[in-house]
C-alpha positions in Angstrom: 35.6 94.9 -4.2 38.4 95.0 -6.7 37.6 95.2 -10.4 39.2 91.9 -11.4 37.1 90.0 -8.8 33.8 91.5 -9.8 31.5 89.0 -11.5 29.8 90.2 -14.7 26.0 90.3 -14.5 24.5 87.1 -15.7 22.2 87.3 -18.7 18.6 87.1 -17.9 16.8 84.3 -19.5 20.0 82.9 -21.1 21.3 79.4 -21.2 19.8 76.3 -22.8 16.3 77.0 -21.7 16.4 80.4 -23.3 17.9 78.9 -26.4 15.0 76.5 -26.6 12.5 79.3 -26.1 14.2 81.4 -28.7 13.9 78.5 -31.2 10.2 78.0 -30.5 9.4 81.7 -30.8 11.4 82.7 -33.8 9.7 83.0 -37.1 12.4 81.1 -38.9 12.6 78.1 -36.6 16.4 78.6 -36.3 18.4 78.0 -33.2 19.7 81.0 -31.3 23.1 82.2 -32.2 25.8 82.4 -29.5 26.4 85.7 -27.7 28.1 88.3 -29.9 27.4 86.4 -33.1 25.3 89.3 -34.6 27.6 92.1 -33.6 24.8 94.0 -31.9 25.2 95.7 -28.5 22.2 93.9 -27.4 24.0 90.7 -27.7 26.3 91.7 -24.8 25.1 90.6 -21.4 21.5 91.8 -22.1 18.2 90.3 -22.6 15.8 90.5 -25.4 12.1 89.6 -25.6 11.0 87.0 -28.1 10.1 88.5 -31.4 12.2 91.7 -31.1 14.2 92.7 -34.2 17.9 92.9 -34.7 19.5 96.3 -35.0 22.0 94.8 -37.5 21.0 95.4 -41.1 20.2 92.3 -42.9 20.3 90.4 -39.7 17.7 88.1 -38.2 16.1 87.8 -35.0 18.3 85.6 -32.8 18.3 84.3 -29.3 21.5 83.0 -27.7 22.1 79.8 -26.0 24.7 78.5 -23.4 28.2 77.4 -23.8 27.2 73.9 -25.1 25.3 75.6 -27.9 28.2 77.7 -28.7 30.5 74.5 -29.0 28.0 72.9 -31.2 27.8 75.9 -33.4 31.5 76.0 -33.7 31.6 72.3 -34.8 29.1 72.7 -37.5 31.0 72.4 -40.7 31.0 73.4 -44.4 28.3 75.5 -45.7 26.9 76.9 -42.4 30.4 78.0 -41.3 31.1 79.6 -44.5 27.7 81.4 -44.5 28.2 82.6 -41.0 31.7 84.0 -41.7 30.3 85.9 -44.7 27.4 87.2 -42.8 25.1 85.3 -45.0 22.2 85.2 -42.7 19.1 86.3 -44.6 15.9 87.6 -43.2 13.6 90.5 -43.0 11.4 91.9 -45.6 12.5 92.0 -49.1 15.0 89.1 -48.5 15.4 86.2 -50.9 13.1 84.2 -48.9 10.3 86.6 -49.6 8.2 88.8 -47.3 7.1 87.3 -44.1 9.9 84.8 -44.0 12.3 84.7 -41.0 15.3 84.1 -43.1 17.2 80.9 -44.1 20.6 79.3 -44.7 22.8 80.6 -47.4 23.2 78.3 -50.4 27.0 77.5 -50.8 29.0 74.8 -52.5 29.3 71.6 -50.4 32.8 70.8 -48.7 35.1 68.1 -49.9 34.5 64.7 -48.4 37.3 62.8 -46.6 38.6 59.5 -48.1 38.3 57.8 -44.7 35.4 59.3 -42.7 36.8 58.7 -39.2 36.0 60.2 -36.8 32.7 60.3 -38.5 31.5 63.8 -39.7 27.9 64.8 -38.8 27.9 62.5 -35.8 28.2 63.6 -32.2 29.3 62.1 -28.9 30.2 58.4 -28.9 28.7 57.9 -32.4 31.5 59.8 -34.0 33.9 57.0 -32.9 31.9 54.0 -34.1 33.2 53.1 -37.6 30.7 52.6 -40.4 30.1 49.3 -41.9 31.7 50.5 -45.1 34.9 51.3 -43.2 35.0 48.0 -41.4 34.4 46.0 -44.6 36.9 48.0 -46.5 39.6 47.4 -43.9 38.9 43.7 -43.8 39.1 43.4 -47.6 42.3 45.4 -47.5 43.9 43.2 -44.9 42.9 39.9 -46.6 44.2 41.3 -49.9 47.5 42.4 -48.3 47.9 38.9 -46.7 47.3 37.3 -50.0 49.8 39.5 -51.7 52.4 38.9 -48.9 51.9 35.1 -49.1 52.2 35.2 -52.8 55.4 37.2 -52.8 56.8 35.0 -50.1 55.9 31.9 -52.0 57.5 33.3 -55.2 60.7 34.3 -53.5 61.7 31.1 -51.7 63.2 28.1 -53.5 62.9 24.4 -52.9 65.9 23.1 -50.9 68.3 20.6 -52.4 69.4 17.8 -50.1 72.8 17.9 -51.8 73.4 21.4 -50.6 73.1 20.3 -47.0 75.8 17.8 -47.6 78.3 20.6 -48.1 79.6 20.4 -44.5 83.0 21.6 -43.6 85.8 20.7 -41.2 86.2 22.2 -37.7 89.7 23.3 -37.2 91.3 23.2 -33.7 94.4 25.3 -32.7 97.0 24.9 -30.0 97.4 27.7 -27.4 100.3 29.2 -29.5 97.9 29.5 -32.6 99.4 26.6 -34.5 96.9 24.1 -36.0 96.2 21.0 -33.9 93.8 19.1 -36.1 91.1 19.6 -38.8 88.2 17.2 -38.3 84.7 17.2 -39.6 81.8 15.3 -41.1 82.1 16.0 -44.8 83.5 12.6 -45.6 80.8 10.9 -43.4 77.9 11.7 -45.6 76.5 10.2 -48.8 73.0 10.8 -50.1 71.1 7.8 -51.5 67.9 7.5 -53.5 64.7 6.3 -52.0 65.0 3.0 -53.7 68.2 2.4 -51.7 66.3 3.0 -48.4 64.5 0.0 -46.9 60.8 0.4 -46.7 61.1 -0.6 -43.0 63.2 2.6 -42.4 60.6 4.7 -44.2 57.8 3.4 -42.2 59.7 3.4 -39.0 60.1 7.2 -39.3 56.6 7.8 -40.4 55.0 5.7 -37.6 57.3 7.4 -35.0 57.1 11.1 -36.2 54.3 11.8 -38.7 51.6 9.2 -39.2 49.6 11.4 -41.5 52.6 12.1 -43.8 51.1 10.8 -47.0 47.8 12.7 -46.3 48.8 16.1 -44.8 49.8 19.3 -46.6 53.2 19.3 -45.1 52.7 22.2 -42.8 51.5 22.1 -39.1 50.1 25.6 -38.3 49.8 24.7 -34.6 53.4 23.6 -34.4 54.5 26.9 -36.0 52.3 28.9 -33.6 53.9 27.0 -30.7 57.4 27.8 -31.9 56.6 31.5 -32.4 55.0 31.5 -28.9 58.1 30.0 -27.4 60.3 32.3 -29.2 58.3 35.4 -28.0 58.7 34.2 -24.5 62.4 33.6 -24.9 62.1 29.9 -24.5 63.4 27.0 -26.6 62.0 27.0 -30.2 60.6 23.8 -31.5 61.4 22.1 -34.7 58.9 21.4 -37.5 56.1 19.0 -36.6 55.8 17.3 -39.9 58.5 15.4 -41.9 58.2 18.1 -44.6 59.0 20.9 -42.1 61.9 18.9 -40.6 63.3 18.3 -44.0 63.2 22.1 -44.6 64.8 22.8 -41.2 67.6 20.3 -41.9 68.5 21.9 -45.2 68.1 25.5 -43.9 71.9 26.2 -43.4 71.3 29.5 -41.5 70.4 28.3 -38.0 69.5 31.6 -36.3 66.2 31.4 -34.4 64.2 34.3 -35.6 60.6 35.1 -36.6 61.7 35.9 -40.2 63.3 32.5 -40.5 60.2 30.7 -39.1 58.0 32.4 -41.7 60.5 31.6 -44.4 60.6 28.0 -43.4 56.8 27.9 -43.5 56.7 29.3 -47.1 59.4 26.8 -48.1 57.4 24.0 -46.6 54.3 25.0 -48.5 56.2 25.2 -51.8 57.9 21.8 -51.1 54.5 20.3 -50.4 53.1 21.4 -53.7 56.2 20.8 -56.0 57.7 17.6 -54.6 56.0 14.3 -54.2 56.0 12.5 -50.8 58.7 10.1 -51.7 61.1 12.9 -52.7 60.4 14.6 -49.4 60.9 11.5 -47.4 64.2 10.8 -49.2 65.4 14.3 -48.5 64.5 14.1 -44.8 66.4 10.7 -44.3 69.4 12.0 -46.3 69.7 15.2 -44.2 68.9 14.1 -40.7 71.6 13.9 -38.0 72.0 10.5 -36.3 74.9 11.3 -33.9 78.6 10.3 -34.0 79.1 12.8 -36.8 76.8 10.8 -39.1 74.5 12.8 -41.4 72.0 10.9 -43.6 70.8 7.3 -43.4 73.7 5.8 -45.4 76.3 7.3 -43.1 74.3 6.2 -40.0 74.1 2.7 -41.3 77.8 2.6 -41.9 78.6 4.3 -38.5 76.4 2.1 -36.3 76.2 -1.2 -38.1 79.0 -1.2 -40.7 76.6 -1.9 -43.6 74.8 0.0 -46.4 71.5 1.4 -45.7 69.7 -1.0 -48.1 70.9 -3.9 -45.9 69.4 -2.7 -42.7 67.0 -5.0 -40.9 63.6 -3.7 -39.5 65.0 -3.9 -36.0 68.0 -1.8 -36.9 65.8 0.6 -38.8 63.8 1.1 -35.6 66.9 1.8 -33.6 68.1 4.4 -36.2 64.7 6.0 -36.2 64.9 6.3 -32.4 68.1 8.3 -32.7 66.2 11.0 -34.6 64.6 11.9 -31.3 68.0 13.2 -30.2 71.2 11.1 -30.6 72.9 12.7 -27.5 70.2 10.9 -25.4 69.5 7.8 -27.5 73.0 6.6 -28.5 73.6 3.6 -26.1 77.3 4.4 -26.1 76.5 7.5 -24.0 77.4 11.1 -24.3 77.8 12.3 -20.7 80.5 14.7 -21.9 77.8 16.8 -23.2 75.2 16.1 -20.5 75.6 14.0 -17.3 72.1 12.6 -17.9 73.3 11.2 -21.2 75.4 8.5 -19.6 75.6 5.1 -21.3 73.3 3.3 -18.8 70.4 5.9 -19.1 70.9 6.1 -22.8 70.7 2.4 -23.3 67.4 2.4 -21.4 65.9 5.3 -23.3 67.0 3.7 -26.6 65.6 0.3 -25.9 62.3 1.8 -24.8 61.8 4.0 -27.8 63.1 1.2 -30.2 60.4 -1.2 -28.8 57.7 1.6 -29.0 58.6 2.3 -32.7 58.4 -1.4 -33.6 55.0 -1.6 -31.8 53.7 1.5 -33.7 54.8 -0.1 -37.1 53.0 -3.3 -36.2 49.9 -1.4 -35.1 50.0 0.7 -38.3 50.2 -2.6 -40.4 53.7 -1.8 -41.7 55.0 -5.0 -40.0 53.3 -8.4 -40.1 53.0 -10.5 -36.9 55.9 -12.6 -38.0 58.1 -9.7 -38.9 57.3 -7.9 -35.6 58.1 -11.0 -33.4 61.3 -11.4 -35.3 62.3 -7.7 -34.9 61.4 -7.4 -31.2 63.2 -10.5 -30.3 66.6 -8.9 -29.6 67.8 -5.3 -29.2 70.2 -4.6 -32.1 73.2 -3.3 -30.1 75.3 -1.1 -32.5 79.1 -1.4 -32.8 81.3 0.8 -30.7 82.6 4.2 -31.7 85.5 4.5 -34.1 88.2 7.0 -34.4 88.0 9.4 -37.3 90.8 10.8 -39.3 93.2 12.7 -37.1 91.5 11.7 -33.8 94.1 9.6 -32.4 96.3 9.6 -29.3 95.5 12.5 -26.9 94.1 14.7 -29.7 90.8 12.9 -29.5 90.4 13.9 -25.8 91.5 17.4 -26.4 89.0 17.8 -29.2 86.3 16.2 -27.0 87.0 18.6 -24.1 87.1 21.6 -26.3 83.9 20.6 -28.2 82.1 20.2 -24.9 83.2 23.5 -23.6 82.0 25.2 -26.8 78.5 23.5 -26.6 78.1 24.4 -23.0 79.1 28.0 -23.4 77.3 28.9 -26.6 73.9 28.5 -28.4 75.5 26.2 -31.0 73.8 22.8 -31.1 75.8 19.6 -31.6 74.2 19.1 -35.0 75.2 22.6 -36.1 78.7 22.2 -34.7 79.2 18.9 -36.5 78.2 20.5 -39.7 81.6 22.3 -39.4 83.0 25.6 -40.4 84.3 26.6 -36.9 87.7 27.5 -35.8 88.4 26.6 -32.2 91.2 28.2 -30.3 92.2 26.1 -27.3 94.3 26.5 -24.2 96.3 23.3 -24.7 100.0 23.6 -24.9 101.5 21.0 -27.2 104.8 20.5 -25.3 102.9 19.9 -22.0 100.3 17.6 -23.5 103.1 15.5 -25.0 105.1 15.6 -21.7 102.0 14.3 -19.8 101.3 11.5 -22.2 105.0 10.6 -22.2 105.1 10.5 -18.4 102.1 8.1 -18.3 103.5 5.8 -21.0 107.0 5.7 -19.4 105.6 4.7 -16.0 103.2 2.2 -17.6 105.9 0.5 -19.6 108.2 0.3 -16.4 105.5 -0.9 -13.9 102.5 -2.4 -15.8 102.7 -5.6 -17.7 99.2 -6.8 -18.9 100.7 -9.4 -21.1 102.2 -11.4 -18.2 100.1 -10.3 -15.2 96.3 -10.5 -15.4 96.0 -8.0 -12.5 97.7 -5.5 -14.7 94.9 -5.7 -17.3 92.4 -2.8 -17.7 94.6 -0.3 -15.8 93.8 3.2 -16.8 95.0 6.8 -16.1 93.4 10.1 -16.2 95.3 13.4 -15.6 94.9 17.2 -16.0 97.1 20.3 -15.5 95.6 23.7 -14.8 97.1 27.2 -14.4 96.4 28.7 -10.9 94.9 32.2 -10.9 93.8 31.7 -14.5 92.0 28.3 -14.9 93.4 27.5 -18.4 93.8 23.7 -18.9 97.2 23.4 -20.4 97.4 19.6 -20.6 95.3 16.5 -20.0 95.5 12.7 -20.4 92.3 11.0 -21.4 93.3 7.5 -22.0 94.8 5.1 -24.6 93.1 6.9 -27.5 90.0 6.4 -29.7 92.0 4.3 -32.1 92.5 1.7 -29.3 88.7 1.6 -28.5 88.9 3.9 -25.5 86.3 6.6 -26.1 85.9 7.8 -22.4 87.8 10.9 -21.5 89.4 9.9 -18.2 90.4 13.5 -17.5 86.9 14.8 -17.5 84.6 12.0 -16.1 83.5 11.1 -12.7 83.1 7.7 -11.0 86.6 7.4 -9.6 86.6 8.2 -5.8 89.4 10.6 -4.8 90.2 9.1 -1.5 92.4 11.0 0.9 93.1 13.8 -1.6 89.8 15.1 -0.1 91.3 15.7 3.4 92.7 19.2 2.7 89.1 20.3 2.2 88.3 18.9 5.7 91.3 20.8 7.2 90.5 24.0 5.5 86.9 23.8 6.7 88.2 23.2 10.3 90.4 26.3 10.0 87.5 28.4 8.7 84.5 27.3 10.7 86.0 25.6 13.8 84.3 22.7 15.5 81.0 22.5 17.4 82.9 23.2 20.6 85.3 25.9 19.5 82.5 28.6 19.2 83.3 29.5 15.7 87.1 30.0 16.1 89.2 28.1 13.6 91.1 25.0 14.5 94.9 24.9 14.5 96.6 22.2 12.4 98.4 21.3 15.6 95.2 20.1 17.3 95.4 16.5 18.2 93.0 13.7 17.3 93.2 10.0 18.0 95.0 8.3 15.1 94.6 4.7 16.1 92.9 2.1 13.9 89.3 0.8 14.2 87.7 3.6 16.2 84.1 4.5 16.8 83.0 7.9 15.5 81.4 10.2 18.0 78.5 12.6 17.0 78.4 16.1 18.6 75.7 14.9 20.9 77.9 12.2 22.3 76.3 9.3 20.6 78.2 7.0 18.2 77.4 6.2 14.6 75.8 2.8 14.0 75.6 0.3 11.2 72.4 -0.8 9.6 72.2 -3.7 12.1 72.6 -1.2 15.0 76.2 -2.4 15.7 78.8 0.3 16.3 80.4 1.7 13.2 84.2 1.7 13.3 86.4 3.8 11.1 89.5 1.9 9.9 93.0 3.0 8.7 94.9 1.1 6.2 97.3 -0.3 8.9 96.8 -1.0 12.6 99.7 1.1 13.7 99.0 2.6 17.1 99.4 6.3 16.5 97.7 7.6 19.6 96.8 11.2 19.7 98.6 13.0 16.9 98.4 16.4 15.4 96.3 17.0 12.3 99.4 18.0 10.5 100.9 14.6 11.3 97.7 12.9 10.3 97.8 14.6 6.9 101.5 13.8 6.5 100.8 10.0 7.0 97.3 10.1 5.6 95.7 8.6 8.7 91.9 8.3 8.3 90.5 8.2 11.8 91.5 11.8 12.8 89.9 13.4 9.7 86.7 11.4 9.9 86.2 12.6 13.5 87.3 16.1 12.6 84.8 16.2 9.7 82.0 15.3 12.0 83.1 17.8 14.5 83.3 20.6 11.9 80.2 19.5 10.1 80.1 17.8 6.7 78.0 20.6 5.3 80.9 22.9 5.9 83.3 20.5 4.3 81.1 20.3 1.3 80.9 24.1 1.1 84.6 24.5 1.2 85.1 21.9 -1.5 82.5 23.6 -3.7 84.1 27.1 -3.1 87.4 25.6 -4.2 85.9 24.4 -7.5 84.4 21.0 -6.9 80.9 20.6 -8.6 77.9 19.7 -6.5 76.9 16.8 -8.7 80.2 15.1 -8.3 80.1 15.1 -4.5 78.7 12.2 -2.6 75.1 13.1 -1.5 75.4 11.3 1.7 77.3 13.4 4.2 78.3 10.5 6.3 81.6 10.0 8.2 83.2 8.5 5.1 82.5 11.8 3.1 85.6 13.3 4.9 88.0 10.8 3.3 87.0 10.9 -0.3 83.8 9.1 -1.4 83.2 11.9 -3.8 84.1 11.4 -7.5 85.1 14.7 -9.2 87.1 14.7 -12.4 90.8 15.1 -12.7 90.3 18.5 -14.2 88.2 19.6 -11.2 90.6 18.2 -8.7 93.5 20.1 -10.3 91.4 23.3 -10.4 90.4 22.9 -6.7 94.0 22.5 -5.5 94.9 25.5 -7.7 92.8 27.4 -5.3 95.3 26.6 -2.5 98.2 27.4 -4.8 96.6 30.8 -5.5 96.2 31.6 -1.8 92.4 31.1 -1.8 91.6 32.6 -5.2 89.5 30.4 -7.5 88.9 30.4 -11.3 86.7 28.0 -13.2 88.7 25.8 -15.6 88.4 26.5 -19.3 89.8 25.0 -22.5 88.7 27.4 -25.3 89.6 31.0 -25.7 87.7 31.8 -29.0 85.4 30.3 -31.5 85.3 31.8 -35.1 83.3 31.2 -38.2 85.2 32.3 -41.4 87.5 34.3 -39.3 84.8 36.2 -37.4 84.0 35.6 -33.7 80.9 33.3 -33.3 78.4 35.7 -31.7 76.8 33.1 -29.4 80.1 31.9 -27.8 80.8 33.3 -24.3 84.5 34.0 -24.2 86.1 33.0 -20.8 87.1 36.0 -18.8 89.4 34.6 -16.0 88.7 36.7 -12.9 90.1 35.1 -9.8 87.6 35.4 -6.9 88.6 35.1 -3.3 86.7 32.1 -2.0 89.0 31.3 1.0 91.0 33.3 3.5 94.5 33.6 2.1 96.1 32.5 5.4 93.9 29.4 5.5 94.9 28.4 2.0 98.5 29.1 2.8 98.4 27.0 5.9 96.8 24.1 3.9 99.7 24.5 1.5 102.2 24.4 4.3 100.7 21.2 5.6 100.7 19.7 2.1 104.4 20.7 1.6 105.2 18.5 4.6 103.3 15.6 2.9 105.9 15.7 0.1 108.9 16.4 2.4 108.2 13.9 5.2 105.0 11.9 4.3 103.3 9.7 1.8 104.2 11.9 -1.1 108.0 11.8 -0.8 108.5 10.4 -4.3 107.6 13.9 -5.5 110.7 15.4 -3.7 112.7 14.4 -6.8 111.0 17.3 -8.6 113.7 19.5 -6.9 111.5 22.5 -6.3 109.0 23.8 -3.8 105.7 21.9 -4.1 102.7 20.7 -2.1 100.4 17.8 -2.7 98.4 14.9 -1.3 98.1 11.2 -1.9 94.9 9.3 -2.1 94.0 5.6 -2.1 90.5 4.3 -1.8 88.5 1.4 -0.5 89.6 -2.0 -1.7 92.4 -0.3 -3.6 90.1 0.6 -6.5 91.8 3.9 -7.3 94.9 5.9 -6.4 95.5 9.6 -6.8 98.1 12.2 -6.4 97.2 15.9 -6.7 100.0 18.4 -6.3 101.0 22.0 -7.3 103.4 24.7 -7.4 102.5 28.4 -8.0 102.7 27.9 -11.7 100.9 24.6 -12.2 98.3 22.3 -10.4 98.2 18.7 -11.7 96.1 15.7 -10.7 96.8 12.1 -11.7 94.4 9.3 -11.1 95.0 5.5 -11.6 92.3 2.8 -11.6 91.2 -0.5 -13.1 87.8 -0.9 -14.8 85.9 -3.8 -16.2 85.3 -2.9 -19.9 82.0 -4.7 -19.9 80.1 -3.2 -17.0 82.5 -0.3 -16.3 82.8 -1.3 -12.6 86.0 -0.5 -10.8 88.3 -3.4 -10.0 90.7 -3.8 -7.1 94.3 -3.0 -7.8 95.6 -5.3 -5.1 98.4 -7.2 -6.8 98.6 -4.8 -9.7 102.2 -4.0 -10.8 103.4 -6.9 -8.8 102.8 -5.3 -5.4 100.2 -5.9 -2.7 98.4 -2.7 -3.3 98.8 0.5 -5.2 99.1 3.8 -3.3 98.7 7.3 -4.4 102.2 7.9 -3.3 103.5 5.3 -5.7 102.7 5.2 -9.5 100.5 8.3 -9.6 103.1 10.3 -7.8 105.8 9.1 -10.2 103.7 10.1 -13.2 103.1 13.6 -11.6 106.8 14.2 -10.9 108.0 13.2 -14.4 105.4 15.4 -16.0 106.0 18.4 -13.7 109.8 18.2 -14.3 109.3 18.6 -18.0 106.4 21.2 -17.8 108.4 23.4 -15.3 111.8 23.0 -17.0 113.6 26.3 -17.1 111.0 28.0 -14.9 111.8 29.8 -11.6 110.9 28.4 -8.2 108.9 31.1 -6.5 108.0 28.9 -3.5 104.7 29.7 -1.6 103.7 32.6 0.7 104.7 32.0 4.3 101.7 31.2 6.5 101.0 32.8 9.8 99.7 31.1 12.9 96.0 30.3 12.7 93.2 29.1 14.9 93.6 27.6 18.3 94.6 24.1 19.4 91.3 22.3 19.8 91.9 18.7 20.7 89.4 15.9 20.2 87.1 15.1 23.0 88.9 12.5 25.2 92.4 13.6 24.3 94.7 13.6 27.4 95.6 17.0 28.9 98.9 18.2 27.7 101.8 17.7 30.2 104.0 20.8 31.1 106.4 19.9 28.4 107.4 17.1 26.2 110.8 16.6 24.6 110.6 14.3 21.7 113.7 12.6 20.2 113.6 13.4 16.5 114.4 10.9 13.9 117.7 11.7 12.1 116.0 11.1 8.7 112.5 10.4 7.4 111.8 6.7 7.9 110.1 4.5 5.5 107.7 3.0 8.1 106.2 4.3 11.3 108.2 3.7 14.4 107.0 0.5 16.1 107.0 2.2 19.5 106.3 5.8 20.5 109.3 8.0 20.8 110.8 8.4 24.3 109.5 11.4 26.2 110.7 13.2 29.3 109.2 16.0 31.3 110.7 19.3 32.2 109.6 22.3 34.1 109.6 24.6 31.0 108.8 24.2 27.3 111.7 22.9 25.3 112.9 23.8 21.8 111.3 20.6 20.6 107.8 21.6 21.9 108.2 25.1 20.4 109.0 23.5 17.1 105.9 21.2 17.5 103.8 24.3 17.7 105.3 25.3 14.4 105.9 28.9 14.8 109.3 29.2 16.3 111.7 30.8 13.7 114.6 28.9 15.1 113.0 25.5 14.1 114.0 25.5 10.4 115.0 22.0 9.5 113.8 20.6 12.7 110.2 19.6 11.9 108.8 23.1 12.3 105.8 24.6 10.5 107.6 24.7 7.2 107.9 20.8 7.3 111.3 20.9 5.7 113.3 19.3 8.5 113.9 15.7 9.3 113.1 15.8 13.0 110.4 17.2 15.2 107.1 15.8 16.4 105.6 15.5 12.9 108.4 13.4 11.4 107.2 9.9 10.9 107.3 6.9 8.5 106.4 6.8 4.9 103.4 4.8 3.5 103.4 2.4 6.5 101.1 3.6 9.1 98.7 5.8 7.4 95.9 4.6 5.3 93.7 6.2 2.7 90.8 3.8 2.2 87.3 5.0 3.0 85.6 3.0 5.6 82.5 0.9 5.5 79.5 3.2 5.5 77.5 3.9 8.5 73.7 3.5 9.0 72.5 6.5 7.1 75.1 6.2 4.2 75.4 4.3 1.1 79.1 4.8 0.1 80.4 5.1 -3.4 83.3 4.3 -5.5 82.6 0.9 -7.1 81.2 2.0 -10.4 82.2 4.6 -12.9 78.8 4.9 -14.4 79.8 3.4 -17.7 82.8 5.7 -17.8 80.6 8.8 -18.1 79.8 10.3 -14.8 78.4 13.7 -13.9 81.6 15.2 -12.5 83.0 16.6 -15.6 84.4 20.1 -15.3 81.4 21.6 -17.0 78.8 20.0 -15.0 75.0 19.5 -16.2 74.7 21.2 -19.2 76.7 22.1 -18.7 79.1 23.6 -16.1 
């Protein structure tokens, strides 16, 4: 066996047992030393009988133990280790211990003790790690002492807030796209602090009963509230405000609004100091003077003037309860509504929330004995409706709506709260181009002046317009028209609210869905725009299973056109040109309304603005997106299927430095639609302007595409059109100012009915002429043939060929009788042109739609129809109410969007 694998002989009688035996047999009673400790040869792998003497002079008789004993010996500290190293074992005759003694431990100086005895010396195993009671008590006393010192330092370092410091709000400054100043507006002039004796007791008790009943007894700090805020902050959730009035006063005056643990602790120290240095009346006065009540009003005096046009001292108990309810959150409790910031904050829901909390606060005041029975009955008798909003300095004309749109964009794309924003100090750089904004406002005013006369025609009263213009491939909103202006009492931004059905301007989404998905019988292959559908009036709508849609009374549901013209089976291209309803309703059902919805969403329409009932009428515009979103969705067609979300602000700065929480827009066009599908839709919409219901837009004098839309009972009319440079939408409607319900425009402007191809198209054309003045005319990319001809079920089989006599010029009304046809053994040029792909068909009704003849040439405005039909059994229909002028179809969506 090799040497390195040979085991050494094991000691005889070694190990722990031997050690124990050695201890018992030794004269000194000492434990045996480890092997080799004496230096004797006998210590090496040998055995020794108890009582034998060591050969080392001055040594002592030692037995050796096992490895564990060796480790324990090595761990022994201080004196024994020093003695061992010095060879200070004593024993034998004549030693210091005297004859007959077995030797003893050397006497040496004790080792230096540690300040913190941990792990504990002289202890073994788990006992070494158990701290002594001295250590525990010392640490506890040290922690408490440090905490006391920290609190004392924190208390000494903070100062009591001054309510007048919080009144130093600044203006917000808005800039045009070219960097020039648009307007400076803020809340500095809408604030005035008042002393507690100028604040009605009813207002004081309303706040106490609603928010902090123990105000006059508590210390001013709610530890549980602070713990909840810190817990939410640690989890990344929403932080909570102070739970007591004292804490809320401190929060209101804390000008730095970052949400950090440091700030929360500082607020706590300030609250403690405020509670000890100020009396309760001073704290309550400070709270009421620094709170935000909405509409840019800070402090109770500004709120009283803003909502009731009176001084705070003159407020009635009922009005006090209303203002106290606003402190819950003015965005959601101002009955005027604030849906521009959040769709759920519309006027109707806000009024309900406000009344409910107002009544609850009065009830609490009565229960807390702060209102007598008589006072309570008087206060609860009638809800104190506040006055309407008023325009502030500089907020007139379209500026008010531009600022409204930009502010909403900032709040929806940053962590800045409305209260912080209204405190001012921000510089907002917008996408709005001054010349285009002025051109759009001028176009609306010119057409209004020419066609609308509310002084002499009652049916011309309450007519409103909304419009927006967006850059394709970019999303920048360059212009919008929101209404008559704040100074005229119109506070709803018509360019960015929903509630106005878009009518037949929805049909391009149906056509695009048919091209992308096909119908239930085309096996996924896209449908050609030359597919034929029945265009006659008053038709039943067939489900894919062959059944027909029914009304609630189980009678057949019939889709109607605007006129009863007998179109027969016409191409989808023709149906779009003349805005015939029945083909697109049946096409939408054949394609599937979910696919139509998906295409519209991909193009830029928000979910919340789409009708939730995907019934047959969904195909012809029961949805209510904003003018901004309609312009943006059509910009997707203009950009050959590339979509970019609309935006109105490029940068937000504070004292010249970018606001860190604002997410700057980064326009990145994303392909949401096959380019050829978008280009084919554009080709069909070019034909609408050249030969169809949008012919008034031809005076633009450049290549453009667009679609008209008119809704049920003539309650709204739209025109949405685009070039490669701009996409613009124009909406016209009437609205009852009291309940915000839409009114019919039959008889408005002195005509039987208003169509999208009339006044809205005139506004669009005048604006686009000015906006594109001096710009080139790049046209649109040429489409290529797409899909297959997939006629509606029941369509007659095509004849070998059909020669259709073209009209020499576009007619103003559909022909009273079908064009004369003849048969021939081979396809004619006319049929090739009908298919739309013959290069020899330019000017003859071909695919480019620029000719006067061809199968797709027809009348203008006379035989189409753009009104959604009555709803079927499983539908509800929309389009009668604007939701108090503030719907959920704004271009940001639920806040946010």
